[in-house]
C-alpha positions in Angstrom: 31.3 4.0 25.0 28.7 5.3 22.5 31.4 5.9 19.8 32.6 2.3 20.0 29.2 0.8 19.0 29.1 2.1 15.3 32.8 1.1 15.0 32.2 -2.4 16.3 29.2 -2.8 13.8 31.5 -1.6 10.9 34.2 -3.9 12.0 31.9 -6.9 12.3 30.4 -6.1 8.9 33.8 -5.8 7.3 34.9 -9.2 8.9 31.8 -10.9 7.5 32.4 -9.4 4.1 36.1 -10.4 4.2 35.0 -14.0 5.2 32.4 -14.3 2.4 34.8 -12.9 -0.2 37.6 -15.2 0.8 35.3 -18.2 0.7 33.8 -17.3 -2.7 37.4 -16.8 -4.1 38.6 -20.1 -2.7 35.7 -21.9 -4.3 36.4 -20.3 -7.6 40.1 -21.1 -7.3 39.2 -24.7 -6.5 37.0 -25.0 -9.7 39.7 -23.5 -11.8 42.3 -25.8 -10.3 40.0 -28.8 -11.0 39.6 -27.7 -14.6 43.4 -27.4 -15.0 44.0 -30.7 -13.5 41.6 -32.4 -15.8 42.8 -30.4 -18.8 46.4 -31.5 -18.1 45.2 -35.1 -17.7 43.4 -34.8 -21.1 46.6 -33.4 -22.7 48.5 -36.4 -21.4 45.9 -38.8 -22.8 46.1 -36.9 -26.1 49.9 -37.1 -26.2 49.7 -40.8 -25.5 47.3 -41.4 -28.6 44.4 -42.1 -26.3 42.1 -40.0 -28.3 38.7 -41.1 -27.2 39.5 -40.8 -23.6 41.1 -37.4 -24.2 38.2 -36.2 -26.2 35.7 -37.2 -23.4 37.8 -35.4 -20.8 38.3 -32.3 -23.0 34.5 -32.1 -23.5 33.9 -32.3 -19.7 36.5 -29.5 -19.1 35.0 -27.4 -21.9 31.5 -27.6 -20.5 32.7 -26.2 -17.0 35.5 -23.9 -18.2 35.1 -20.3 -17.3 38.1 -19.1 -19.3 37.6 -18.6 -23.1 41.2 -19.7 -23.7 40.7 -23.1 -22.0 37.4 -23.5 -23.6 38.9 -22.8 -27.1 41.8 -25.1 -26.5 39.4 -27.9 -25.5 37.4 -27.3 -28.7 40.7 -27.6 -30.6 41.7 -30.8 -29.0 38.1 -32.2 -29.3 38.2 -31.6 -33.0 41.7 -33.0 -33.3 40.7 -36.2 -31.5 37.7 -36.5 -33.9 40.1 -36.3 -36.9 42.4 -38.9 -35.5 39.5 -41.2 -34.6 38.0 -40.7 -38.1 34.7 -39.5 -36.7 32.2 -38.3 -39.3 31.9 -34.9 -37.8 35.6 -34.2 -37.6 35.7 -31.6 -40.3 32.7 -29.9 -39.0 34.2 -29.7 -35.4 37.3 -28.2 -36.7 35.4 -25.7 -38.8 33.3 -24.8 -35.6 36.5 -24.4 -33.6 38.0 -21.9 -36.2 34.6 -20.1 -36.4 33.9 -19.9 -32.7 37.5 -19.0 -31.6 38.8 -16.9 -34.4 41.5 -15.3 -32.2 42.9 -18.6 -30.9 46.6 -19.0 -31.3 45.8 -22.6 -32.2 44.0 -21.7 -35.4 46.8 -22.1 -37.9 47.9 -25.2 -35.9 44.5 -26.7 -36.5 44.8 -26.2 -40.2 48.3 -27.6 -40.5 47.8 -30.5 -38.1 44.6 -31.7 -39.8 46.3 -31.3 -43.3 49.3 -33.3 -42.1 47.1 -35.9 -40.6 45.1 -36.5 -43.7 48.3 -36.4 -45.8 50.1 -39.0 -43.7 47.0 -41.2 -44.1 47.0 -40.9 -47.9 43.8 -38.7 -48.0 45.4 -36.2 -50.3 42.2 -34.4 -51.4 41.3 -33.9 -47.7 44.8 -32.6 -47.0 44.6 -30.2 -49.8 41.4 -28.7 -48.5 43.2 -27.9 -45.2 46.5 -26.9 -46.7 44.6 -24.2 -48.6 43.7 -22.5 -45.3 47.1 -22.4 -43.8 48.7 -19.0 -43.2 52.2 -19.7 -44.6 53.7 -16.5 -43.0 53.3 -17.9 -39.5 55.0 -21.2 -40.1 58.6 -21.9 -38.9 61.2 -22.7 -41.4 61.0 -26.5 -40.7 57.2 -26.4 -40.8 57.3 -24.4 -44.1 59.5 -27.1 -45.7 57.2 -29.9 -44.7 54.2 -27.8 -45.7 55.7 -27.2 -49.2 56.6 -30.8 -49.7 53.2 -32.2 -48.6 51.2 -29.6 -50.3 53.2 -30.2 -53.5 52.9 -33.9 -53.3 49.2 -33.7 -52.6 48.8 -31.6 -55.7 50.9 -34.1 -57.6 48.7 -37.0 -56.4 45.7 -35.0 -57.6 47.3 -34.7 -61.1 47.6 -30.9 -60.7 51.2 -30.9 -61.8 51.7 -27.1 -62.3 50.6 -26.4 -58.7 52.7 -29.4 -57.5 55.7 -28.0 -59.3 55.3 -24.6 -57.6 55.4 -26.0 -54.1 58.0 -28.7 -54.7 60.4 -26.3 -56.1 60.5 -24.5 -52.8 61.8 -27.5 -51.0 
């Protein structure tokens, strides 16, 4: 009977440890699940052009996110919403995203999307600023064609005809 007492204590301690670990893990999983639900809801709002609502939800998710990837993606979408809402700090938010998340796979997307947005809205000098930052080697063939045309046209509208010709000849 004496040998069973230490074993019971060990078994009890192990059971308590297991219970606490499971509880802590389930809390962490619940928090992560809530972040993902809100993140997906924000993506849906963004895709439906509800940029202000999306931006607010992305900000909420970013403030509680524990994963850098989700945090970076939220920063990307917050900045993108700002651009589409013509908020004064839009360029600054995009610059901060690129600076704070240099390894994000959305980095080049950020450049090309902002440039295309400004281009489509006739803000060619703003578009030019962002086209200059694009890594051409990571564009698909379709994106490359649009990039060359838009970039060339933006140069043309800026009366920089030699640069315009260089890009427009690639189309």
